[in-house]
C-alpha positions in Angstrom: -0.5 0.3 23.6 -2.8 2.9 22.0 -3.9 2.5 18.4 -4.7 5.6 16.3 -7.3 5.0 13.6 -8.1 7.5 10.9 -10.4 7.1 7.9 -11.5 8.8 4.7 -14.6 8.1 2.6 -13.6 7.8 -1.1 -16.0 8.3 -3.9 -16.2 6.1 -7.0 -14.2 8.5 -9.1 -10.5 8.0 -10.2 -9.8 11.6 -9.2 -10.4 10.5 -5.6 -7.1 8.5 -5.6 -5.1 11.8 -5.6 -7.2 13.1 -2.8 -6.7 9.9 -0.8 -2.9 10.2 -1.3 -2.8 13.8 -0.1 -5.0 13.0 2.9 -2.9 10.0 3.8 0.4 11.9 3.5 -0.9 14.5 6.0 -2.0 11.8 8.4 1.4 10.1 8.1 3.1 13.3 9.1 0.6 13.7 11.9 1.5 10.3 13.2 5.3 11.1 13.3 6.3 9.6 9.9 8.2 12.3 8.1 7.1 13.0 4.5 10.6 12.3 3.1 11.0 8.9 4.9 11.1 5.8 2.6 8.4 4.4 4.9 6.0 7.2 4.0 6.7 6.7 0.2 6.0 3.0 0.6 2.8 3.6 2.4 1.6 6.2 -0.1 2.2 3.8 -2.9 0.4 1.0 -1.1 -2.6 3.4 -0.4 -2.6 4.5 -4.0 -2.7 1.0 -5.4 -5.5 -0.2 -3.0 -7.7 2.9 -3.5 -7.2 2.7 -7.2 -8.2 -1.0 -7.2 -11.4 -0.2 -5.2 -12.4 2.8 -7.4 -11.5 1.4 -10.8 -12.4 -2.2 -10.5 -15.5 -2.0 -8.3 -17.0 1.4 -9.3 -18.2 1.7 -5.7 -17.4 4.2 -3.0 -14.8 3.0 -0.5 -13.4 3.7 2.9 -9.7 4.1 3.4 -8.4 3.4 7.0 -5.0 3.7 8.5 -4.1 2.3 11.9 -1.0 3.4 13.7 0.6 1.8 16.8 -0.3 -1.8 16.2 2.1 -4.3 17.7 3.6 -6.2 14.8 6.5 -8.5 14.2 8.9 -5.5 14.5 8.1 -5.2 18.2 8.1 -1.8 19.9 8.2 0.2 16.7 4.8 -1.1 15.8 3.0 -1.6 12.5 1.0 0.6 10.2 -2.0 -1.1 8.7 -3.8 0.2 5.6 -7.3 -1.0 4.9 -9.7 -0.2 2.0 -13.3 -1.4 2.3 -15.8 -1.3 -0.5 -19.3 -2.6 -1.1 -18.3 -5.0 -4.0 -18.4 -8.7 -3.0 -16.0 -9.6 -5.8 -12.6 -10.8 -4.3 -9.5 -9.0 -5.5 -7.7 -10.8 -8.4 -4.0 -10.7 -8.5 -3.0 -10.4 -12.1 0.5 -10.7 -13.7 1.1 -8.0 -16.2 3.2 -8.8 -19.2 5.9 -6.6 -20.7 4.3 -3.4 -21.9 0.9 -3.8 -20.1 -0.1 -0.6 -18.4 -2.4 -2.3 -15.9 -2.2 -5.4 -13.7 0.7 -4.6 -11.4 -1.2 -3.2 -8.4 -1.5 -6.3 -6.2 2.0 -7.4 -7.3 3.3 -4.1 -5.9 1.3 -4.6 -2.7 2.7 -8.2 -2.4 6.3 -6.9 -2.9 6.1 -3.9 -0.6 3.9 -4.9 2.3 5.1 -7.2 5.1 1.6 -8.8 5.1 -1.6 -8.4 3.1 -4.9 -10.0 2.5 -8.6 -9.5 2.3 -11.7 -10.6 4.0 -15.5 -10.3 3.5 -17.1 -7.3 5.3 -20.8 -7.1 5.3 -22.0 -7.2 1.6 -18.5 -6.2 0.4 -14.9 -6.8 1.4 -11.9 -5.2 3.1 -8.4 -5.5 1.6 -5.6 -4.7 4.0 -1.8 -4.5 4.2 0.7 -4.0 7.0 4.1 -2.5 7.1 6.3 -2.9 10.1 7.8 0.4 11.1 11.0 -1.0 12.6 11.8 -3.4 9.7 15.0 -2.6 7.8 14.5 -1.3 4.3 16.1 -3.0 1.3 17.9 -0.5 -0.9 17.6 -1.3 -4.6 19.8 -0.3 -7.5 17.5 1.8 -9.6 18.1 3.4 -13.0 20.5 6.4 -13.0 19.1 9.5 -11.4 16.3 7.7 -9.5 16.1 7.5 -5.7 14.0 5.2 -3.6 13.7 2.2 -1.3 11.5 -0.8 -1.3 10.3 -3.8 0.6 11.3 -5.2 3.9 11.9 -8.6 5.3 11.0 -11.9 3.6 12.9 -13.3 0.8 15.0 -10.2 0.0 16.3 -11.3 -3.3 12.7 -12.2 -4.5 11.3 -8.9 -3.2 14.2 -6.9 -4.6 13.7 -8.5 -8.0 10.0 -7.8 -8.0 10.3 -4.2 -7.1 13.3 -3.4 -9.3 11.5 -5.1 -12.2 8.4 -3.0 -11.5 10.4 0.2 -11.0 12.2 -0.4 -14.3 8.9 -1.1 -16.1 7.3 2.1 -14.7 10.3 4.3 -15.4 
């Protein structure tokens, strides 16, 4: 199986997060994932969270990579892997935001939406990654009236649905 890898260098400026989202959206379309698919929206959210963490919490440039065509647990449909590497040696810290907090939900979202995620040292810095299985069924969540969307995949569906619906409610 062939693997397509694309990457973007991201500067240490919060405005770079929007550029990374636009770039990623165009690469998703180029890989055959339609812009309006729930999978694309999930991947864009994951990318936004990981790039934001790298830019805001490290103050360092980063490299965003997307890998398409990996063989994951979904079999023939493959897996999309998102990686963000930066030059900070500080490990990512999963925080648990309380009520009205405006920060601290990024890795909770990654944990709830990705099929797998983790991090590893890379040179003097680190690489944080997540994977989404393309063939995994999406869980539809009841959202507030007027909203549309989908959320995480396999795993403990009730736990994942609770995490994401709680997050969507808090962000709405």
